N, C-alpha and C positions, 0 to 999 in steps of 0.2 A: 678541722682545726681544733687544737686544744688551747684552753685558756687557763692560766694559773693566777691565783691571787697570792701575793706575797705580803705578809704582815711584818711590821717592824716595831720593836720596842722603842718607845720614845726616849727612854733613858739610856739604855746601853747599845741600842741599834742592832740587837740580835734579830735575825729574820727567820721566818718559818711560814709554811703553807697552812699551819694549824693555828687558827685564831685564838683558841683557848690557851695554847702554849704561850703565846705572846701576852695575852691578858694576865696569865698567871705570873709571867716574868715582871710585867709592870706592877702588879699587885705586890709582889715580893719586894720591889724597890721601895714601896710605901710601908713595908712591914706588915702586910696583910696576906691572908690566904685568898684564893680565888673566890670562895663563897663570901668572905668578908668584904671583898672588893665589890662583888655584885650587890650586897646589902648596902654598902656605902653609896653606890650609884643609884640604887632605888630610893634611898633617903634624900639624896640631893634632888632627884627628879620630883619627889613628893613635895619638898620644900618649895621648889620653883613653881610647881602647879598650884600650891596653896597660895603663894604670893600673887600669881596671876588672878586667881579667884578673888582674893582680897582686893586687888586693884580694880577688878571689874564690878564686884558687888561687895561693898563694905557694910558688914553687919556683924552682930555678935557671933554668929555661927562661923563666918569666914575668918574672923579675927581669932577665934578659939582654935580653928583648924590650922591656921598659919602658926600660931604660937606652939601648938603641939608638934607640928612638923619640924619647926626650928629646934625645939627642945630635944627631939629625938636625934636630929642630925648632930647637934652640938654634943649631946651625950655620947654618941658613937665616936665623934672626933676626939673627945676627951679620953674615952676608954682606950682608944687605940693610939693616943698621943699624936694625932694628925694635926692638931692646932699648932704645935710647936715646930712642925716641919715646914 
């Protein structure tokens, strides 16, 4: 038995068996390249993790780490004009 995974772009509904092709398509809808989209995803995860740590252990270090993660994420969003979209 063979099993295939079909990926679908959430915006235009394009389908493919290649996940990178669909991720590239979704990134293009946001005005990003695949690598930029990966960086955006990493920054969002880092901000979420920093927020979790801040909620668990509130001190100067976790506050500074959270502030830095948010600044990097917002900086990326401003640079690529994602805040307006």
